[in-house]
C-alpha positions in Angstrom: -112.4 33.4 51.1 -108.7 33.1 51.7 -106.6 30.4 50.0 -104.5 28.4 52.3 -101.1 27.1 51.2 -100.5 23.4 51.9 -97.1 21.9 52.3 -95.4 18.8 53.5 -93.3 18.9 56.6 -90.2 16.7 57.0 -88.8 15.2 60.2 -85.2 14.0 59.7 -84.3 10.7 61.3 -80.6 10.3 62.3 -79.4 13.8 61.8 -76.0 13.0 63.4 -75.5 10.0 61.1 -75.3 7.4 63.8 -72.8 9.5 65.8 -70.5 10.4 62.8 -71.4 14.1 63.2 -71.3 14.1 67.0 -67.8 15.4 67.4 -66.2 12.0 68.1 -64.7 11.8 64.6 -62.1 13.7 62.6 -59.8 12.7 59.7 -57.0 14.0 61.9 -57.8 11.6 64.7 -56.1 8.3 64.6 -57.0 5.2 66.7 -60.3 3.8 67.7 -63.3 6.0 68.7 -65.0 5.3 72.0 -68.3 4.1 70.7 -70.3 0.9 70.7 -72.2 1.9 67.5 -69.2 1.1 65.3 -70.1 -2.5 65.5 -73.5 -1.7 64.0 -72.8 1.1 61.5 -69.1 0.7 60.8 -66.6 3.6 60.6 -66.9 6.7 58.5 -65.8 6.5 54.9 -63.6 9.0 53.1 -66.7 10.8 51.8 -68.0 11.0 55.4 -64.8 12.6 56.6 -65.2 15.4 54.1 -68.5 16.3 55.7 -67.2 15.6 59.3 -64.1 17.9 58.8 -66.2 20.7 57.3 -68.7 20.4 60.2 -65.9 20.4 62.7 -64.5 23.6 61.1 -67.8 25.4 61.3 -68.2 24.2 64.9 -64.9 25.8 65.8 -65.9 29.0 64.0 -69.2 29.4 66.0 -67.8 28.0 69.3 -70.3 25.1 69.5 -70.1 21.3 69.4 -70.2 19.6 66.0 -73.5 17.9 67.1 -75.1 21.3 68.0 -74.0 22.7 64.6 -75.3 19.7 62.7 -78.6 19.8 64.4 -78.9 23.5 63.9 -78.1 23.1 60.2 -80.7 20.3 59.8 -83.4 22.2 61.7 -82.8 25.3 59.5 -83.3 23.4 56.2 -86.5 24.2 54.3 -89.5 22.1 55.1 -88.1 20.7 58.4 -90.8 20.7 61.0 -89.0 18.7 63.8 -85.9 16.7 64.2 -85.4 13.3 65.9 -82.1 13.8 67.8 -81.8 10.2 69.1 -79.8 10.9 72.2 -79.3 7.8 74.3 -78.1 9.5 77.4 -79.1 12.6 79.3 -75.8 14.4 78.8 -76.2 13.8 75.0 -79.7 15.2 75.1 -78.6 18.3 77.1 -75.6 18.9 74.8 -77.9 18.6 71.7 -80.2 21.2 73.1 -77.4 23.7 72.5 -78.4 23.5 68.8 -81.2 25.9 69.6 -78.6 28.6 70.4 -76.5 28.1 67.3 -76.7 30.7 64.6 -75.1 29.9 61.3 -74.2 32.4 58.6 -75.3 31.9 55.1 -71.7 31.1 54.2 -71.5 28.4 56.9 -74.8 26.9 55.7 -73.6 27.0 52.1 -70.4 25.2 53.1 -72.3 22.4 54.8 -74.8 22.2 52.0 -72.0 21.8 49.5 -70.1 19.0 51.3 -73.3 17.1 52.2 -75.0 17.3 48.8 -75.9 13.7 47.6 -74.1 12.3 44.6 -76.9 11.7 42.1 -76.8 9.5 39.0 -78.0 10.3 35.5 -80.0 12.5 34.6 -79.4 14.7 37.7 -76.4 16.6 36.1 -78.4 17.2 32.9 -81.4 18.4 34.8 -79.2 20.7 36.9 -77.2 22.2 34.0 -78.9 21.6 30.6 -82.5 22.0 31.5 -82.2 25.7 32.7 -80.4 26.5 29.5 -83.1 25.1 27.4 -86.0 26.3 29.5 -85.0 29.8 30.3 -82.5 30.7 27.6 -80.6 33.3 29.4 -83.4 34.6 31.6 -83.2 34.9 35.4 -85.9 32.9 37.1 -86.4 32.9 40.8 -83.2 35.0 41.1 -81.2 32.2 39.4 -79.6 33.2 36.2 -79.4 30.9 33.2 -77.2 30.9 30.1 -78.4 30.5 26.5 -77.7 27.0 25.3 -75.0 26.9 22.5 -77.5 24.6 20.7 -80.0 27.5 20.5 -77.5 29.9 19.1 -76.6 27.7 16.2 -79.7 28.5 14.1 -83.4 29.2 14.1 -84.5 25.6 13.7 -86.1 24.2 16.8 -87.0 20.5 17.2 
């Protein structure tokens, strides 16, 4: 009898963030953007522009639209089984299909991962930094190295 791995698939909704990642926006662009959605969702924030500008840069590198790059990046994330693209017009739908042809390098994916990482509150930072030090004490686990906690180096006593 063969064991079967079970997993949960994820289907992102709104991968273009209500048009913010469609290519219409850039921190270098001044003036109003031609969209009716601004009345519903507002304009991008400073934090949004960090992501938008990084996305636009990767799009220039690969010679694709920001929307195609964003959709390709989302579709390439672990666990993603399908993506709701939400195109309202046929030209948007056809343009978004170009995401199927976009190939991102590991460096481009890492750049987009970095700028789009959510800002988490306590104890996220502790879990990300302190927990591996205490759990793995310098060992490499799943190809991720850890350091020995300075607390463990002080003495032999463990609490």
